[in-house]
N, C-alpha and C positions, 0 to 999 in steps of 0.2 A: 688379298693383301697386295698392295702395289709392288711391282718389280723394284728391286733394289739395285742400284747402279753405282759402282766405284769409279770415280774420276781420277785418272793419273795425269799429272802435268810433267812433261819431259822438257825441262827448262832451258837446256843449252846444247846438248848433244856433242858430237865430235866431228861434224862435217866442216867443210871449208867455205860454206856460204855465209858465215857470220859477217863478213865484210860488206855484204849487201845491205845489212840493217843498220840504221843509224844509232840504235840504242840497245845493242845486243849484250847480254850478260856475259862478262869475261872474267872478271876478278872474283875471288872467293866471296867478297862482300856483295857483289852484284848478283851472283848466283844464289847466295843464301837469301838475299832480299826478294829475289824472284820466287823462290820456294815459298817464302812466307806470304807473299802477295797471292800466289796461286792457292794457298790454303785458305786465305780469307775469301777468295772468290768461289770456293766450294770444292777444291781438289782435296782428296783424302791422302793421296800419295804423291811425293815428289821424286821423280826419276832424275838422277844427278850424274853428269859427267863433270870434269873440271878441265880448265884451259890455262895455258901459259899466260900470265898476266901481261907479259911483255909483247908476245907475238899474236896472242889470241888463238893459237893453234891448240888442238886437243893435247891433253897430257894425262899421264898416269901417276903423277907425283903424289905420294901419300900425304905430304904436308899440305897440299892444296885441299885434298879431301878432308883432312883433319880440321882445317879452318872452316870450311863450309859447314860441316856437320856440327862443329862447336857453336858457330853462330846461330844455327837453327835451334839447337838444344838450349843454348843460353837465353834465347828469346822466349822459351817456355812453350813453343808451338807443339801441338799434338800431331802434326803431319807425320805420316809414315815415311821414313827415309829409305829410298831404294837406290843403291849405288850400282853403277855399271861395272862389269868386269871385262868389257870388250877390248880395252886397251892392251896391246901386246899380242894381237891375233892376226895382224895383216902381213901378207906375203906378196912380194912383187918379184918374179924371176929376173935374175940378172941377165943383161944383154949377152955377155960372153958365155957365162956358165948358168944356165937356167936353174941348176940345183942350188945355187947360192943367191941369197936374197939381194936384190938391188935396192936403189933408192926408194924409200917408202915402206920398206920392210920393217916391222916392229915385233916380230915373233919372239916370244919369251916363254920360259917354262910356265905351265898352267898354274902352279901354285904361286908364282910371282904375281900373277894376275889377280890374286886374292889378298895381297899384302895389306891393302887398306881395309878390306872386309875383316881380316883377322884382327886388326887393331881397333876398329871402330864399332864392330858388331851392329850393323844397321838392322832395321826390321826386315828388309828385303835386299837381295842382290840379283842381278841378271845372270842368266846362264844361256848363252847363245848356242842353240842346239843344232849345230851342223856347219859344214863347210860349203861355201858358195861364192859366186862372183858378186862382189860388193862394188858396184860401179866398175872401175878399171882394175881393182885389186882383188886378191883372193882373201877371203875371210876364213881363217883356218881354225876349225874346232873338230879335231879328230875324235873318234870314239874313245880312245885311251885317254886323251886330255879331258874330255867331258866327264868320264867316270871319276878321274882324279879330282876334278873340281867339285863335282856333285857330292862325292863322299866327304870332302873337307867342309863344304858348306853345310852339310847335314850335321857333322860333328860340332860346328860352331853354333848350331841352333838358329841359323839364319834362313829365311824363306827364299828359295830360288824362284825367280820369275823366269819361266822357260820361254825365251824368245825364239820363235820359230818363223823362218822366212820361206820355207818350202814345205809341201806336204810330207816329204820324206823325213823332215826334221821331227814332225809329230810322231812318226813311227818309231824313231829312235828314242825319243823322250819316253814313250810308253815302255819301251824295253828297260830303260833305266828305272822307271817306276816299279816294273816287275822284279827287278833285281834288288829293290830295297834301297836305291840310292836317292830316291825323291820321296819325301813324306807326303801322305795324303792330308788335305786335298791338294792336288797339284794346281799350280798357278801358271796359266799359259797366256802369252801375248802373241797374237798373230800379226806379223809385221808385213805390211802390204805397200806395194808401190816403189820399193827400193829398186834402182836401175839394175836390170839383169836378173832380178829375182821375181817373186810372185807378184803379179799385177793387182792393183786395188780394184777389183771388180766384184759384183755380187756373186758371180759364179765361183770364183776362187774362194771367196769367204765361205760360201756354202760347203764347198769340198773340204776345206780345212776344218771347219766346225764339225763336220761329220765324222772326221777322223779322231776327234778328241775323246779321251776316255770318260766314262760315266763319272759324274761327280766333280769334274774339273771346274775350277773357277777360272773363267777365261774373259779376255777382252781382245781388242784389235785396234790398230791405227792404220790410217792411210796418210801418205806424205803429200805435201803440196796441196794442189787443188782438190785432192781426194779426201782431205781430212774430215770435213764435216759430212760428206757422203757416207764415209765409213762409221762415223758416230751414229748417224741415223739408222744404218743397217744393223749395227751391233745391238742397239737398244731394241730394235724390232725382233731380233733373234735371241734376246735374253742375255746379252753379253755386257761387259763393262767397256769403258771408253778411255782413250788417251788423246790428249792434244798437247800443244806446246811448241816453242820455237825450234826444238830439235827437229820437228816434222814439217813445220809450215811457218813462213815468215809473215803472212798477210792475213788481214781480216777481209779484205776485198782487193780487187785489182788496183795496184798502186798505193794501197793503204796498209802501212806496216802495223803489225799487231804487237801487243805485249803479251806475256804469258797469262797474266790475269784476265785480259780481254778474251783470249782463246778459251780459258776455262769458263768464264761467264757465258759465252755463247754455247758452249757444250752443255752447261747446266740448264740453260733455257730450253735447248732442244730436248734434253731428257725430260724435263718437267712438262713440256708441251704435249708429250705423248703419254702422260699420266704415270711416269715412273718416279721414284724417289732417289735423291742423292744421298748417299750414306756418309756419316761422319767417320773419322779415322778409327774410332773404337769399334764401331760396327764392321768396318772393313777388315779390321784385325780379326774379329770373330769369324767372318765369312772365309777368310784366308787361312784360318787355323794357326795364327801366330801365337807363339808361346810368350808369356811374360807381358802381354799388353792388356 
């Protein structure tokens, strides 16, 4: 039986590089339309952040998530909705008092980070398993906060996508699985190439894959020029893949991409090595999603 591959499209992200792209999805309508186009191109999962329509900067406003999800559902799409919970985790030490957050700090209570998940009950939401240097900021996910979020996500019946940026994050994720906070089968996303975190290399991918628990449903992504290298390496190792404008703005040097074009290229790569792209219904089965 051919290998089955789930394609995720991360349509907009929370980075500040959006201004470099001439047609970047910013408004809820644009984000929803990008999700629908990615589905038509072959993606089974749409990974969603939202942005302030006025400034383009990342946002955690539940009303924006509400509109995006409503537009997707009203369109009758079967794409699996994956909402980020990363907003509210950044810390920048103050210049005078480093114990006090300076400009750029967004740190909030962990349950506040789930407000839109509580309301909208998506198929999947992210759970970023660990604290690390995210570029020039600190991305704060303490064990206590993670346990609080994991327990509530499980109560809601939403599938957590365990985003891991370092090998140690996998170690702690396995601890939460042992503690009964994460339902089987766990869903892992290996996040590679983030500045000051794990590089997008075959060696690091191999190490992180080797740490995964038996039976895990896993995938990986590489940002920027590593995006399709990691797609190819994931498929060769039996994993799922993720592409999208959150991770990479270009099809080729100087040629801006759309989300659907990135998905189309990933689909071609997967099929060229003899693997099958799965539909959302089959992805739900593989991920153990209830109610799908």
